[in-house]
C-alpha positions in Angstrom: 23.1 16.1 18.3 20.8 16.1 21.3 17.8 14.1 20.1 14.7 14.4 22.4 13.0 11.2 21.3 9.9 11.7 23.5 9.4 15.4 22.8 5.7 15.9 22.0 4.9 12.3 22.9 2.0 13.3 25.1 0.3 15.2 22.3 0.8 12.1 20.0 -0.8 9.8 22.6 -3.7 12.2 23.0 -4.3 12.2 19.2 -4.2 8.4 19.1 -6.6 8.1 22.1 -9.1 10.5 20.4 -8.9 8.4 17.2 -9.4 5.0 19.1 -12.1 6.2 21.5 -15.1 6.1 19.1 -14.1 2.5 18.2 -13.9 1.5 21.9 -17.3 3.1 22.6 -18.9 1.4 19.6 -17.5 -2.0 20.6 -18.8 -1.5 24.2 -22.3 -0.8 22.9 -22.3 -3.8 20.6 -20.9 -6.0 23.4 -23.5 -5.1 26.0 -26.5 -5.0 23.6 -25.8 -7.7 21.0 -22.6 -9.7 21.5 -22.3 -10.3 25.2 -18.9 -12.0 24.8 -17.3 -14.2 27.5 -14.9 -12.5 29.9 -11.8 -14.2 28.4 -12.6 -12.9 24.9 -13.4 -9.5 26.3 -10.0 -9.5 28.0 -8.2 -10.4 24.8 -9.9 -7.6 22.9 -9.1 -5.1 25.7 -5.4 -6.2 25.5 -5.6 -5.7 21.7 -6.8 -2.1 22.2 -4.0 -1.4 24.6 -1.4 -2.8 22.3 -2.9 -0.9 19.3 -2.8 2.3 21.3 0.8 1.8 22.4 1.9 0.7 18.9 0.3 3.6 17.1 1.6 6.1 19.6 5.2 4.8 19.3 5.0 4.5 15.5 3.7 8.1 15.1 6.3 9.4 17.5 8.9 7.5 15.4 7.5 9.1 12.2 7.8 12.6 13.7 11.3 12.3 15.1 12.9 9.8 12.6 11.0 8.8 9.5 10.1 12.2 8.1 13.4 14.0 8.9 15.4 11.0 7.5 13.3 11.0 4.3 13.8 14.7 3.8 17.6 14.4 4.4 17.8 11.4 2.1 15.9 13.2 -0.6 18.2 16.2 -0.3 21.2 14.0 -0.9 19.6 12.1 -3.8 18.4 15.3 -5.4 22.0 16.6 -5.4 23.4 13.6 -7.4 24.9 14.5 -10.7 23.6 11.3 -12.3 19.9 11.8 -11.8 18.9 8.7 -13.8 20.0 6.6 -10.9 17.0 7.9 -8.9 14.7 5.7 -11.1 16.0 2.3 -10.0 16.4 3.6 -6.4 12.8 4.7 -6.6 11.7 1.2 -7.6 13.7 -0.5 -4.7 12.3 2.0 -2.2 8.7 1.6 -3.4 9.0 -2.2 -3.4 10.2 -2.5 0.2 8.0 0.3 1.5 4.9 -1.6 0.4 6.4 -4.9 1.5 6.7 -3.5 5.0 3.3 -1.7 5.0 1.2 -2.9 7.9 -2.1 -2.3 6.2 -1.0 -4.3 3.1 0.1 -7.2 5.3 -3.4 -7.3 6.9 -5.2 -7.1 3.5 -3.2 -9.9 1.8 -3.7 -12.2 4.8 -7.4 -11.5 4.7 -7.6 -12.1 1.0 -5.9 -15.5 1.3 -8.0 -16.5 4.3 -11.4 -15.5 2.8 -10.6 -17.0 -0.7 -9.6 -20.3 1.0 -6.1 -20.1 -0.4 -7.2 -19.3 -4.0 -5.3 -16.0 -3.8 -1.9 -16.8 -2.2 -0.8 -14.2 0.3 2.8 -14.0 -0.9 1.9 -13.8 -4.6 -0.5 -10.9 -3.9 2.1 -9.1 -1.7 4.8 -9.4 -4.4 2.3 -8.2 -7.0 1.5 -5.1 -5.0 5.2 -4.4 -4.2 6.3 -4.7 -7.8 3.4 -2.4 -8.9 4.2 0.2 -6.3 7.9 0.0 -7.1 7.2 0.7 -10.8 4.9 3.6 -9.8 7.6 5.2 -7.5 10.1 4.8 -10.4 7.7 6.5 -12.8 7.2 9.3 -10.2 11.0 9.8 -10.2 10.8 10.1 -14.0 8.1 12.7 -13.6 10.1 14.6 -11.0 13.4 14.5 -13.0 11.9 15.5 -16.4 9.0 17.6 -15.2 6.1 15.7 -16.8 2.6 16.6 -15.7 0.9 14.2 -13.3 -2.1 14.1 -15.7 0.0 12.2 -18.2 0.1 9.3 -15.8 -3.1 9.4 -13.8 -5.7 9.8 -16.6 -4.4 7.0 -18.9 -3.8 4.8 -15.9 -7.4 5.0 -14.7 -8.7 4.6 -18.3 -6.6 1.4 -18.6 -7.9 0.2 -15.2 -11.5 0.7 -16.1 -10.9 -1.2 -19.4 -9.2 -4.1 -17.5 -12.2 -4.4 -15.1 -14.1 -6.0 -18.1 -11.7 -8.8 -18.3 -10.7 -9.4 -14.7 -12.7 -11.6 -12.2 -14.9 -9.6 -9.8 -13.0 -10.9 -6.8 -9.8 -9.3 -8.1 -11.6 -6.1 -9.0 -12.7 -5.6 -5.4 -9.3 -6.4 -4.0 -7.6 -4.2 -6.6 -9.4 -1.0 -5.5 -9.0 -1.8 -1.8 -5.3 -2.4 -2.3 -5.0 1.1 -3.9 -6.2 2.5 -0.6 -4.2 0.4 1.8 -1.0 0.9 -0.1 -1.0 4.6 0.6 -0.4 3.9 4.3 2.0 5.3 6.9 5.2 3.9 5.2 4.4 5.6 1.9 2.8 8.8 3.2 5.7 9.5 5.7 9.0 8.3 4.4 8.6 8.2 0.6 6.6 11.5 0.4 9.1 13.3 2.6 11.9 11.9 0.4 10.2 13.2 -2.8 9.7 16.7 -1.4 13.4 16.7 -0.4 14.5 15.7 -3.9 12.2 18.3 -5.5 13.8 21.0 -3.3 17.2 20.1 -4.7 16.4 20.0 -8.4 16.5 23.3 -10.2 13.1 24.4 -11.6 11.1 22.1 -9.4 8.7 23.2 -6.7 8.5 20.9 -3.7 4.8 21.8 -3.3 3.9 21.2 -7.0 6.3 18.5 -8.0 7.1 16.8 -4.6 3.4 15.8 -4.1 1.4 13.6 -6.5 3.5 10.5 -5.8 0.9 9.2 -3.5 -1.8 9.4 -6.2 0.4 7.3 -8.5 1.0 4.8 -5.6 -2.7 4.5 -5.2 -3.2 3.7 -8.9 -0.4 1.2 -9.2 -1.9 -1.6 -7.1 -5.1 -1.4 -8.9 -3.4 -2.0 -12.3 -1.1 -4.7 -10.9 -3.9 -6.7 -9.1 -6.2 -6.4 -12.1 -3.3 -7.8 -14.3 -2.9 -10.7 -11.8 -6.7 -11.3 -12.0 -6.6 -11.5 -15.8 -3.7 -13.9 -15.7 -5.5 -16.1 -13.2 -8.7 -16.2 -15.4 -6.7 -17.1 -18.5 -4.9 -19.9 -16.5 -8.3 -21.2 -15.3 -9.7 -21.1 -18.9 -6.7 -23.0 -20.2 -7.0 -25.6 -17.4 -10.7 -26.1 -18.1 -10.0 -26.4 -21.9 -7.3 -29.0 -21.1 -9.7 -30.9 -18.8 -12.4 -30.9 -21.4 -10.1 -32.2 -24.1 -8.9 -35.0 -21.9 -12.5 -35.9 -21.0 -13.5 -36.0 -24.7 -10.5 -38.1 -25.6 -11.3 -40.5 -22.8 -14.9 -40.8 -23.9 -13.8 -41.3 -27.5 -11.5 -44.2 -26.5 -14.3 -45.9 -24.7 
């Protein structure tokens, strides 16, 4: 097969440049009016812009020529399996590692650990998000195989999330809803979505447009529920620790 890997690369670079240009202009305005950064720092930021431009251009080109076609072909093969129940554990594994490799998620968990002073460990948050999304992709496979409506998952899920907000710390609530957005990044929206439409096209009675889509909505919900669950567990652990400290303090006072 003759694969033209740089076919349409100029158009991709143009799209990335248009997307980054407003940020560059805004930064230039802030620099000359307010920040007035030293030349060394300015050079570092400029190199960062160039690397971002090159990285996004190459990544999107890779998506167009590799990720999406591979996802569709893989979905076509998986959808043709006679034992369709195996798609459920496969969905969990794919969802887990898709989020584990998601660039936006890596940035968010690093920022969460940094800003919280280590209170929210980066690895723990990353595994929580990955497990949550893995479960949501597995449930999306269940919906695809058995033809359940998306409403049966989305409406109860958000109701549970809003109930959990009452019991989770505010810090985790904010991170939970942010994580729902960053989890639906390029890894999920390119590879996994293309795979789902490929599977839907192979299952009799399924419409790729109606049944192949909707997975991203479930992926956006899953991190909210998983991070809120982590927050509730953290708060219970803290309450138990405070109760233990109080009891030790009272026992020490009583001995005196």
